[in-house]
Each structure stands twice: as structure tokens, then as C-alpha cells.
C-alpha positions as CSV (number, residue, x, y, z in Angstrom):
1,M,102.8,42.0,-194.4
2,R,100.9,45.3,-194.7
3,K,101.2,48.1,-192.0
4,K,99.9,46.9,-188.6
5,L,97.6,48.5,-185.8
6,H,99.7,49.4,-182.8
7,E,102.5,47.9,-184.8
8,K,101.5,44.5,-184.2
9,F,97.7,43.7,-185.0
10,L,96.3,42.6,-188.2
11,F,92.7,41.2,-189.1
12,N,91.8,38.4,-191.7
13,F,88.5,38.7,-193.2
14,L,86.9,36.9,-196.1
15,A,86.3,39.1,-199.4
16,R,83.1,38.1,-201.9
17,D,85.1,40.1,-204.5
18,A,87.6,43.0,-205.4
19,E,84.7,45.5,-204.4
20,N,84.1,43.9,-201.1
21,A,87.8,43.7,-200.4
22,A,88.4,47.2,-201.2
23,T,85.6,48.2,-199.1
24,I,86.5,46.3,-195.9
25,M,90.2,47.4,-196.3
26,E,89.1,50.9,-196.2
27,A,86.5,50.2,-193.3
28,G,89.7,48.5,-191.5
29,S,91.9,51.5,-192.0
30,G,94.3,49.2,-194.1
31,Y,94.9,47.0,-191.4
32,V,92.8,44.0,-193.1
33,V,94.3,40.9,-194.9
34,P,91.2,39.8,-197.4
35,G,90.9,36.1,-197.8
36,I,89.2,33.4,-199.3
37,V,88.7,29.8,-198.4
38,S,89.2,27.0,-200.6
39,D,86.2,24.9,-200.2
40,K,83.9,27.5,-201.6
41,F,85.4,26.7,-205.0
42,E,84.7,23.8,-207.2
43,T,87.9,24.0,-208.9
44,V,91.6,25.4,-208.3
45,A,90.9,27.4,-211.4
46,L,87.8,29.3,-210.0
47,A,89.7,30.1,-206.9
48,V,92.9,31.3,-208.7
49,E,90.7,33.7,-210.9
50,K,89.3,35.1,-207.5
51,V,92.8,35.6,-205.9
52,Q,93.8,37.3,-209.1
53,A,90.7,39.5,-208.8
54,L,91.3,40.5,-205.2
55,Q,95.1,41.0,-206.3
56,S,94.0,44.2,-208.2
57,V,93.3,45.7,-204.8
58,T,95.9,44.3,-202.8
59,D,99.2,42.3,-203.1
60,T,98.6,40.1,-199.9
61,I,95.6,37.3,-200.0
62,S,95.2,34.8,-197.6
63,I,94.0,31.4,-198.7
64,G,92.2,29.5,-196.0
65,L,91.6,25.7,-195.7
66,G,87.7,26.3,-195.1
67,G,85.3,24.0,-193.7
68,G,86.4,25.0,-190.1
69,G,90.0,24.3,-190.7
70,N,89.4,21.1,-192.8
71,I,92.9,19.6,-193.1
72,A,91.8,17.7,-196.1
73,N,92.1,20.8,-198.1
74,W,95.7,21.4,-197.6
75,E,96.7,20.4,-201.0
76,K,94.0,22.4,-202.8
77,V,95.3,25.6,-200.9
78,L,98.8,24.7,-201.8
79,D,97.7,24.4,-205.6
80,I,95.8,27.8,-205.5
81,A,99.1,29.2,-204.0
82,L,101.1,27.7,-206.9
83,A,99.0,29.5,-209.5
84,S,98.4,32.7,-207.7
85,Q,101.2,33.6,-205.3
86,P,98.6,35.0,-202.8
87,G,101.1,36.1,-200.0
88,H,99.5,33.9,-197.1
89,I,98.4,30.4,-196.9
90,N,96.8,28.2,-194.2
91,Q,98.4,24.5,-193.3
92,P,98.3,22.2,-190.8
93,L,101.7,21.8,-189.3
94,E,102.0,18.5,-190.7
95,T,102.0,19.9,-194.3
96,A,103.3,23.3,-193.6
97,V,107.0,22.7,-194.0
98,Y,106.4,20.6,-197.3
99,A,104.2,23.4,-198.7
100,K,106.9,26.0,-197.8
101,G,109.4,23.9,-199.5
102,Y,107.5,23.2,-202.4
103,L,106.6,27.1,-203.0
104,D,110.2,27.7,-202.6
105,G,111.3,25.0,-205.1
106,A,108.6,26.6,-207.7
107,H,110.7,29.9,-207.1
108,I,107.5,31.1,-205.4
109,K,108.9,33.5,-202.7
110,D,107.5,35.6,-199.7
111,Q,104.8,33.5,-198.9
112,V,103.9,33.1,-195.3
113,V,102.6,29.7,-194.5
114,N,101.2,29.2,-191.1
115,A,101.0,26.1,-188.9
116,L,97.6,25.0,-187.7
117,V,96.9,23.5,-184.4
118,K,94.2,23.1,-182.0
119,P,94.0,24.3,-178.3
120,T,93.7,21.5,-175.8
121,G,92.0,23.0,-172.7
122,N,95.2,23.0,-170.8
123,V,97.9,26.1,-170.7
124,G,101.2,24.9,-172.1
125,T,100.2,22.3,-174.5
126,I,98.8,22.0,-177.9
127,Q,97.2,19.3,-180.3
128,L,98.3,18.7,-183.8
129,A,95.7,19.1,-186.1
130,C,96.2,16.0,-188.3
131,T,97.6,13.2,-186.0
132,G,95.8,14.5,-182.7
133,Q,99.0,14.3,-180.8
134,M,99.5,16.4,-177.7
135,L,102.8,18.4,-177.4
136,E,104.1,20.8,-174.9
137,V,104.1,24.4,-176.2
138,E,107.9,24.9,-175.9
139,M,108.4,21.6,-177.6
140,F,106.2,22.6,-180.2
141,V,107.4,26.0,-180.9
142,E,110.9,24.7,-181.1
143,I,110.0,22.3,-183.8
144,V,108.2,24.9,-185.7
145,A,111.1,27.6,-185.5
146,S,113.7,25.0,-186.3
147,L,111.8,24.0,-189.4
148,G,111.5,27.6,-190.6
149,V,107.6,27.9,-190.4
150,E,106.9,31.6,-189.7
151,S,103.5,31.7,-188.3
152,I,101.3,29.6,-186.1
153,K,97.4,29.3,-186.2
154,M,95.6,28.1,-183.2
155,M,91.7,27.2,-183.8
156,P,89.3,26.8,-182.6
157,V,89.9,29.3,-179.7
158,K,86.1,29.7,-179.3
159,G,86.1,33.5,-178.6
160,T,87.8,33.8,-175.2
161,Q,87.5,30.2,-174.2
162,H,91.0,29.4,-174.8
163,I,92.5,32.8,-174.3
164,E,95.0,31.7,-171.5
165,E,96.3,29.1,-173.8
166,L,96.7,31.5,-176.7
167,I,98.5,34.0,-174.8
168,Y,101.0,31.5,-173.5
169,L,101.6,30.2,-177.0
170,T,102.0,33.9,-178.2
171,K,104.6,34.5,-175.4
172,V,106.7,31.3,-176.4
173,A,106.3,32.1,-179.8
174,A,107.7,35.5,-179.5
175,T,110.8,34.2,-177.7
176,K,111.8,31.8,-180.6
177,G,111.6,34.3,-183.3
178,I,108.2,33.2,-184.8
179,R,106.9,36.1,-186.8
180,G,103.0,35.8,-186.3
181,V,100.2,33.9,-184.5
182,E,96.9,33.7,-185.8
183,P,93.9,32.8,-183.8
184,A,90.3,31.8,-185.2
185,G,87.2,30.8,-184.3
186,G,84.3,32.7,-182.2
187,I,85.9,35.8,-182.3
188,D,83.8,38.9,-182.8
189,S,83.4,42.4,-181.5
190,N,82.2,41.2,-178.2
191,N,85.5,39.6,-177.4
192,I,88.1,41.1,-179.7
193,K,89.2,43.7,-176.9
194,D,90.0,41.1,-174.4
195,I,91.9,39.0,-176.7
196,M,94.0,41.9,-178.2
197,L,94.7,43.3,-174.7
198,G,96.0,39.7,-173.5
199,V,98.9,39.9,-176.4
200,K,99.3,43.5,-176.7
201,D,102.8,43.8,-174.7
202,I,104.1,40.6,-176.2
203,D,106.9,41.6,-178.7
204,I,105.9,39.5,-181.9
205,E,105.9,40.8,-185.3
206,Y,102.3,40.4,-186.0
207,F,99.1,38.9,-184.4
208,M,96.2,38.4,-186.8
209,P,92.7,37.3,-185.7
210,H,90.7,35.3,-188.3
211,I,87.4,36.8,-188.2
212,F,84.7,35.2,-190.3
213,G,81.5,33.7,-189.2
214,S,80.4,37.0,-187.2
215,S,81.3,39.5,-190.0
216,I,79.6,37.9,-193.1
217,D,76.3,39.0,-194.2
218,K,74.5,35.6,-194.6
219,K,72.4,36.8,-197.4
220,T,75.2,38.0,-199.7
221,S,78.3,36.3,-198.3
222,E,79.8,39.7,-198.1
223,T,81.9,40.7,-195.2
224,I,80.0,43.7,-193.6
225,P,82.1,46.9,-193.6
226,E,80.3,48.3,-190.6
227,V,81.3,45.1,-188.5
228,V,85.1,45.4,-189.6
229,R,85.0,49.1,-188.9
230,E,83.5,48.4,-185.4
231,I,86.1,45.7,-184.7
232,V,89.1,47.7,-185.5
233,T,87.8,50.9,-183.7
234,I,87.6,48.7,-180.4
235,V,91.2,47.6,-181.0
236,E,92.3,51.1,-181.9
237,G,91.4,52.2,-178.5
238,I,93.0,49.7,-176.3
């Protein structure tokens, strides 16, 4: 992963093309991991083409499931990663270990694979994205760590609605050697400060909010550099 703000924070924004990626990375002072979502591409080949274009700007691209974390897209994301080596991919927990093993078996190294779970409304429990099973956070993190999954994604956090659950998950993940935690859903300039302050003192390698809807120009489908700059500036000041 790239350099981090306050030695911890990264930001995942979507990039329409290489020019948009370069612009938002500059606006975000280099703390941005640009990405795409698989459901926006009719074929794997078209997505791979886009990733390769973005790789002219940066060596780490995030491949998202799309569709609000649609778990049905897990295999498409994996196929894109196999052909493009993006550096970071999104998976539900139930396929994350398989995806990581498959990439390793194909000699595609240094790919961070996260494990998507859902908040439950209760601090100390999470819900698996595929099966809906509820687990205690401690048990879940033990499983994730033992399986070699490096990062946990919580979605949808709905801004700060699930902030206490997110903070608790991050604390537990940090004690078990999980490299990163990645919240998504409803995050914007109005709530980013509270979210980042909540985890600032937790000793984890990286914490990377995915900030999509609030940052995208609906007419051009480009991420707006001014929004990126505003969010990163807010976090710089905490």
C-alpha cells in the first residue's frame, strides 16, 4: 500500500479514467487508492483494459464488487484481478480465502484481498455477507486471521450509524494482526472526521474508507477532485 495520512489513513475513490485517477490522487495528496467496480463493465476484458489504463498512473488499483457490495460479482472481480494484477480486490469473507489462494496459485503475488461483512446494529457482532450468519467479532477476527485474510471491509456503515461497531471491529482486528479495515456506505465530508477520530489511536496498519456516491459527479461519472481535497483536508486536521 502507498503512503498513509497520519501513518494510517488511505481513501478509496472511483476513477473514471487515468486522467481522473491522476487528478484525484493529486487532490488527495497521494493518499488515494483509485478504483473501479466490476458491475460497470459488460465484460472482464473491458474492465482489465480500464485497470491497465489506471496502472499508467499508479501501481495499486482497487477492484470493487459494485452494486452496493453485490456478492454475486465475486468471481468477476477475481477474473479481472487474474488478468490485471491490480493490487487490491474486494470479496465477501466466504470467497476471500479462495480468491487469495487462487491468485497465489497463479503466481500473482502482493494482492490484498479484503473480506466483506455487514454490521448488525449490535456492537460486538457482525453478519456474514453471503450466508447472513451472525458471529461475535472476536470469533470472526480469529477466523479471518487464521485464514490469512489481510483486511476486513464493513458495509454498509451508513455514515456514522454503525460507528461504534466499526470502532470495536477495528480494535479487535488490530490486536490480531489484521492489516486493514475498510468501511463503506454513506461516508462523506460531513461524517469523515467523526469516523477517523474514532479509530485514530488504534494501532492498525491502514484504515481505508470507500467514498463513492458522495464524491461522484452524476453527469460525468468522474470523482470530483474538490470533494477529495475537502475530505483529505478535514482528516489532515484531526
